mmCIF file of the C-alpha atoms, coordinates in Angstrom:
data_MODEL
# 
_entry.id   MODEL 
# 
loop_
_atom_site.group_PDB 
_atom_site.id 
_atom_site.type_symbol 
_atom_site.label_atom_id 
_atom_site.label_alt_id 
_atom_site.label_comp_id 
_atom_site.label_asym_id 
_atom_site.label_entity_id 
_atom_site.label_seq_id 
_atom_site.pdbx_PDB_ins_code 
_atom_site.Cartn_x 
_atom_site.Cartn_y 
_atom_site.Cartn_z 
_atom_site.occupancy 
_atom_site.B_iso_or_equiv 
_atom_site.pdbx_formal_charge 
_atom_site.auth_seq_id 
_atom_site.auth_comp_id 
_atom_site.auth_asym_id 
_atom_site.auth_atom_id 
_atom_site.pdbx_PDB_model_num 
ATOM 1   C CA . UNK A 1 1   ? -21.525 29.995 -7.669  1.00 0.00 ? 1   UNK A CA 1 
ATOM 2   C CA . UNK A 1 2   ? -20.413 33.222 -6.111  1.00 0.00 ? 2   UNK A CA 1 
ATOM 3   C CA . UNK A 1 3   ? -17.035 34.314 -4.769  1.00 0.00 ? 3   UNK A CA 1 
ATOM 4   C CA . UNK A 1 4   ? -17.978 35.532 -1.306  1.00 0.00 ? 4   UNK A CA 1 
ATOM 5   C CA . UNK A 1 5   ? -15.007 37.889 -0.988  1.00 0.00 ? 5   UNK A CA 1 
ATOM 6   C CA . UNK A 1 6   ? -16.069 39.963 -3.966  1.00 0.00 ? 6   UNK A CA 1 
ATOM 7   C CA . UNK A 1 7   ? -19.553 38.568 -4.574  1.00 0.00 ? 7   UNK A CA 1 
ATOM 8   C CA . UNK A 1 8   ? -18.815 37.800 -8.201  1.00 0.00 ? 8   UNK A CA 1 
ATOM 9   C CA . UNK A 1 9   ? -18.965 34.795 -10.480 1.00 0.00 ? 9   UNK A CA 1 
ATOM 10  C CA . UNK A 1 10  ? -15.881 32.871 -11.696 1.00 0.00 ? 10  UNK A CA 1 
ATOM 11  C CA . UNK A 1 11  ? -13.907 34.986 -14.162 1.00 0.00 ? 11  UNK A CA 1 
ATOM 12  C CA . UNK A 1 12  ? -16.587 37.624 -13.548 1.00 0.00 ? 12  UNK A CA 1 
ATOM 13  C CA . UNK A 1 13  ? -18.425 36.351 -16.641 1.00 0.00 ? 13  UNK A CA 1 
ATOM 14  C CA . UNK A 1 14  ? -21.985 35.153 -17.268 1.00 0.00 ? 14  UNK A CA 1 
ATOM 15  C CA . UNK A 1 15  ? -20.686 31.861 -18.683 1.00 0.00 ? 15  UNK A CA 1 
ATOM 16  C CA . UNK A 1 16  ? -18.560 31.203 -15.610 1.00 0.00 ? 16  UNK A CA 1 
ATOM 17  C CA . UNK A 1 17  ? -21.535 31.954 -13.399 1.00 0.00 ? 17  UNK A CA 1 
ATOM 18  C CA . UNK A 1 18  ? -23.791 29.664 -15.457 1.00 0.00 ? 18  UNK A CA 1 
ATOM 19  C CA . UNK A 1 19  ? -21.348 26.767 -15.121 1.00 0.00 ? 19  UNK A CA 1 
ATOM 20  C CA . UNK A 1 20  ? -21.035 27.317 -11.397 1.00 0.00 ? 20  UNK A CA 1 
ATOM 21  C CA . UNK A 1 21  ? -24.776 27.600 -10.726 1.00 0.00 ? 21  UNK A CA 1 
ATOM 22  C CA . UNK A 1 22  ? -25.606 24.646 -12.987 1.00 0.00 ? 22  UNK A CA 1 
ATOM 23  C CA . UNK A 1 23  ? -22.979 22.582 -11.189 1.00 0.00 ? 23  UNK A CA 1 
ATOM 24  C CA . UNK A 1 24  ? -24.510 23.438 -7.822  1.00 0.00 ? 24  UNK A CA 1 
ATOM 25  C CA . UNK A 1 25  ? -28.039 22.536 -8.967  1.00 0.00 ? 25  UNK A CA 1 
ATOM 26  C CA . UNK A 1 26  ? -26.712 19.306 -10.491 1.00 0.00 ? 26  UNK A CA 1 
ATOM 27  C CA . UNK A 1 27  ? -25.057 18.359 -7.207  1.00 0.00 ? 27  UNK A CA 1 
ATOM 28  C CA . UNK A 1 28  ? -28.270 18.945 -5.266  1.00 0.00 ? 28  UNK A CA 1 
ATOM 29  C CA . UNK A 1 29  ? -30.185 16.835 -7.817  1.00 0.00 ? 29  UNK A CA 1 
ATOM 30  C CA . UNK A 1 30  ? -27.723 13.944 -7.435  1.00 0.00 ? 30  UNK A CA 1 
ATOM 31  C CA . UNK A 1 31  ? -28.051 14.104 -3.648  1.00 0.00 ? 31  UNK A CA 1 
ATOM 32  C CA . UNK A 1 32  ? -31.849 13.992 -3.931  1.00 0.00 ? 32  UNK A CA 1 
ATOM 33  C CA . UNK A 1 33  ? -31.614 11.035 -6.292  1.00 0.00 ? 33  UNK A CA 1 
ATOM 34  C CA . UNK A 1 34  ? -29.280 9.058  -4.031  1.00 0.00 ? 34  UNK A CA 1 
ATOM 35  C CA . UNK A 1 35  ? -31.450 9.753  -0.982  1.00 0.00 ? 35  UNK A CA 1 
ATOM 36  C CA . UNK A 1 36  ? -34.567 8.636  -2.859  1.00 0.00 ? 36  UNK A CA 1 
ATOM 37  C CA . UNK A 1 37  ? -32.959 5.387  -3.941  1.00 0.00 ? 37  UNK A CA 1 
ATOM 38  C CA . UNK A 1 38  ? -31.643 4.847  -0.403  1.00 0.00 ? 38  UNK A CA 1 
ATOM 39  C CA . UNK A 1 39  ? -35.182 5.264  0.944   1.00 0.00 ? 39  UNK A CA 1 
ATOM 40  C CA . UNK A 1 40  ? -36.295 2.462  -1.351  1.00 0.00 ? 40  UNK A CA 1 
ATOM 41  C CA . UNK A 1 41  ? -33.306 0.201  -0.655  1.00 0.00 ? 41  UNK A CA 1 
ATOM 42  C CA . UNK A 1 42  ? -33.517 0.483  3.135   1.00 0.00 ? 42  UNK A CA 1 
ATOM 43  C CA . UNK A 1 43  ? -37.212 -0.368 3.417   1.00 0.00 ? 43  UNK A CA 1 
ATOM 44  C CA . UNK A 1 44  ? -38.774 -3.800 3.862   1.00 0.00 ? 44  UNK A CA 1 
ATOM 45  C CA . UNK A 1 45  ? -40.954 -3.416 0.763   1.00 0.00 ? 45  UNK A CA 1 
ATOM 46  C CA . UNK A 1 46  ? -40.558 -1.747 -2.615  1.00 0.00 ? 46  UNK A CA 1 
ATOM 47  C CA . UNK A 1 47  ? -41.308 1.952  -2.349  1.00 0.00 ? 47  UNK A CA 1 
ATOM 48  C CA . UNK A 1 48  ? -42.491 2.959  -5.816  1.00 0.00 ? 48  UNK A CA 1 
ATOM 49  C CA . UNK A 1 49  ? -42.726 6.622  -4.815  1.00 0.00 ? 49  UNK A CA 1 
ATOM 50  C CA . UNK A 1 50  ? -39.063 6.652  -3.805  1.00 0.00 ? 50  UNK A CA 1 
ATOM 51  C CA . UNK A 1 51  ? -38.061 4.896  -7.023  1.00 0.00 ? 51  UNK A CA 1 
ATOM 52  C CA . UNK A 1 52  ? -40.043 7.403  -9.083  1.00 0.00 ? 52  UNK A CA 1 
ATOM 53  C CA . UNK A 1 53  ? -38.477 10.330 -7.213  1.00 0.00 ? 53  UNK A CA 1 
ATOM 54  C CA . UNK A 1 54  ? -35.014 8.819  -7.645  1.00 0.00 ? 54  UNK A CA 1 
ATOM 55  C CA . UNK A 1 55  ? -35.512 8.335  -11.368 1.00 0.00 ? 55  UNK A CA 1 
ATOM 56  C CA . UNK A 1 56  ? -36.859 11.847 -11.866 1.00 0.00 ? 56  UNK A CA 1 
ATOM 57  C CA . UNK A 1 57  ? -34.120 13.564 -9.873  1.00 0.00 ? 57  UNK A CA 1 
ATOM 58  C CA . UNK A 1 58  ? -31.467 11.457 -11.640 1.00 0.00 ? 58  UNK A CA 1 
ATOM 59  C CA . UNK A 1 59  ? -32.897 12.649 -14.959 1.00 0.00 ? 59  UNK A CA 1 
ATOM 60  C CA . UNK A 1 60  ? -32.773 16.253 -13.739 1.00 0.00 ? 60  UNK A CA 1 
ATOM 61  C CA . UNK A 1 61  ? -29.181 15.737 -12.585 1.00 0.00 ? 61  UNK A CA 1 
ATOM 62  C CA . UNK A 1 62  ? -28.203 14.394 -16.012 1.00 0.00 ? 62  UNK A CA 1 
ATOM 63  C CA . UNK A 1 63  ? -29.753 17.440 -17.684 1.00 0.00 ? 63  UNK A CA 1 
ATOM 64  C CA . UNK A 1 64  ? -27.800 19.545 -15.210 1.00 0.00 ? 64  UNK A CA 1 
ATOM 65  C CA . UNK A 1 65  ? -24.604 17.761 -16.233 1.00 0.00 ? 65  UNK A CA 1 
ATOM 66  C CA . UNK A 1 66  ? -25.286 18.701 -19.856 1.00 0.00 ? 66  UNK A CA 1 
ATOM 67  C CA . UNK A 1 67  ? -25.879 22.333 -18.873 1.00 0.00 ? 67  UNK A CA 1 
ATOM 68  C CA . UNK A 1 68  ? -22.730 22.427 -16.748 1.00 0.00 ? 68  UNK A CA 1 
ATOM 69  C CA . UNK A 1 69  ? -20.527 20.899 -19.433 1.00 0.00 ? 69  UNK A CA 1 
ATOM 70  C CA . UNK A 1 70  ? -22.012 23.141 -22.124 1.00 0.00 ? 70  UNK A CA 1 
ATOM 71  C CA . UNK A 1 71  ? -21.335 26.275 -20.112 1.00 0.00 ? 71  UNK A CA 1 
ATOM 72  C CA . UNK A 1 72  ? -17.858 25.074 -19.140 1.00 0.00 ? 72  UNK A CA 1 
ATOM 73  C CA . UNK A 1 73  ? -16.972 24.272 -22.755 1.00 0.00 ? 73  UNK A CA 1 
ATOM 74  C CA . UNK A 1 74  ? -18.082 27.740 -23.775 1.00 0.00 ? 74  UNK A CA 1 
ATOM 75  C CA . UNK A 1 75  ? -15.908 29.251 -21.045 1.00 0.00 ? 75  UNK A CA 1 
ATOM 76  C CA . UNK A 1 76  ? -12.829 27.065 -21.652 1.00 0.00 ? 76  UNK A CA 1 
ATOM 77  C CA . UNK A 1 77  ? -12.757 26.567 -25.427 1.00 0.00 ? 77  UNK A CA 1 
ATOM 78  C CA . UNK A 1 78  ? -11.970 29.242 -27.988 1.00 0.00 ? 78  UNK A CA 1 
ATOM 79  C CA . UNK A 1 79  ? -14.437 28.514 -30.767 1.00 0.00 ? 79  UNK A CA 1 
ATOM 80  C CA . UNK A 1 80  ? -13.719 31.756 -32.585 1.00 0.00 ? 80  UNK A CA 1 
ATOM 81  C CA . UNK A 1 81  ? -16.449 33.361 -34.618 1.00 0.00 ? 81  UNK A CA 1 
ATOM 82  C CA . UNK A 1 82  ? -17.773 30.155 -36.174 1.00 0.00 ? 82  UNK A CA 1 
ATOM 83  C CA . UNK A 1 83  ? -18.296 27.266 -33.753 1.00 0.00 ? 83  UNK A CA 1 
ATOM 84  C CA . UNK A 1 84  ? -19.867 25.105 -36.491 1.00 0.00 ? 84  UNK A CA 1 
ATOM 85  C CA . UNK A 1 85  ? -16.611 25.186 -38.434 1.00 0.00 ? 85  UNK A CA 1 
ATOM 86  C CA . UNK A 1 86  ? -15.162 22.757 -35.895 1.00 0.00 ? 86  UNK A CA 1 
ATOM 87  C CA . UNK A 1 87  ? -17.947 20.249 -36.580 1.00 0.00 ? 87  UNK A CA 1 
ATOM 88  C CA . UNK A 1 88  ? -17.969 20.600 -40.368 1.00 0.00 ? 88  UNK A CA 1 
ATOM 89  C CA . UNK A 1 89  ? -14.223 20.349 -41.009 1.00 0.00 ? 89  UNK A CA 1 
ATOM 90  C CA . UNK A 1 90  ? -13.639 18.618 -44.334 1.00 0.00 ? 90  UNK A CA 1 
ATOM 91  C CA . UNK A 1 91  ? -9.859  18.224 -44.457 1.00 0.00 ? 91  UNK A CA 1 
ATOM 92  C CA . UNK A 1 92  ? -8.348  15.066 -43.046 1.00 0.00 ? 92  UNK A CA 1 
ATOM 93  C CA . UNK A 1 93  ? -6.163  15.556 -40.024 1.00 0.00 ? 93  UNK A CA 1 
ATOM 94  C CA . UNK A 1 94  ? -3.351  13.024 -39.700 1.00 0.00 ? 94  UNK A CA 1 
ATOM 95  C CA . UNK A 1 95  ? -1.453  12.338 -36.492 1.00 0.00 ? 95  UNK A CA 1 
ATOM 96  C CA . UNK A 1 96  ? 1.902   14.144 -36.207 1.00 0.00 ? 96  UNK A CA 1 
ATOM 97  C CA . UNK A 1 97  ? 3.877   10.876 -36.007 1.00 0.00 ? 97  UNK A CA 1 
ATOM 98  C CA . UNK A 1 98  ? 2.922   9.981  -39.597 1.00 0.00 ? 98  UNK A CA 1 
ATOM 99  C CA . UNK A 1 99  ? 5.330   12.594 -40.951 1.00 0.00 ? 99  UNK A CA 1 
ATOM 100 C CA . UNK A 1 100 ? 8.275   10.592 -39.580 1.00 0.00 ? 100 UNK A CA 1 
ATOM 101 C CA . UNK A 1 101 ? 7.265   7.145  -40.874 1.00 0.00 ? 101 UNK A CA 1 
ATOM 102 C CA . UNK A 1 102 ? 7.150   6.713  -44.657 1.00 0.00 ? 102 UNK A CA 1 
ATOM 103 C CA . UNK A 1 103 ? 4.212   4.756  -46.023 1.00 0.00 ? 103 UNK A CA 1 
ATOM 104 C CA . UNK A 1 104 ? 5.026   1.066  -46.524 1.00 0.00 ? 104 UNK A CA 1 
ATOM 105 C CA . UNK A 1 105 ? 8.265   1.225  -44.529 1.00 0.00 ? 105 UNK A CA 1 
ATOM 106 C CA . UNK A 1 106 ? 9.349   -2.012 -42.906 1.00 0.00 ? 106 UNK A CA 1 
ATOM 107 C CA . UNK A 1 107 ? 10.598  -2.167 -39.326 1.00 0.00 ? 107 UNK A CA 1 
ATOM 108 C CA . UNK A 1 108 ? 14.389  -1.760 -38.924 1.00 0.00 ? 108 UNK A CA 1 
# 
């Protein structure tokens, strides 16, 4: 989360720091989930408390994944001024190879 040499976040930006911190919290949540499920799997009987803890921490880790990816996308992608424009694009985008192959052309 923090660059120890300069004590600053990646790219010295709030978004870079958010991605880094969310990634750290997500990693800790996954570790807690795996340990909880291991506590259930290694016992002689079903440990419902361990299963519940594993499920809950796995859910928290998945939410952390969403937060990490959201912050990383904000840091890595240039959405410009209108991020919704990407989602509401109306024109059809065709693959570049279509410009070289005429419609209805037979193989050589």
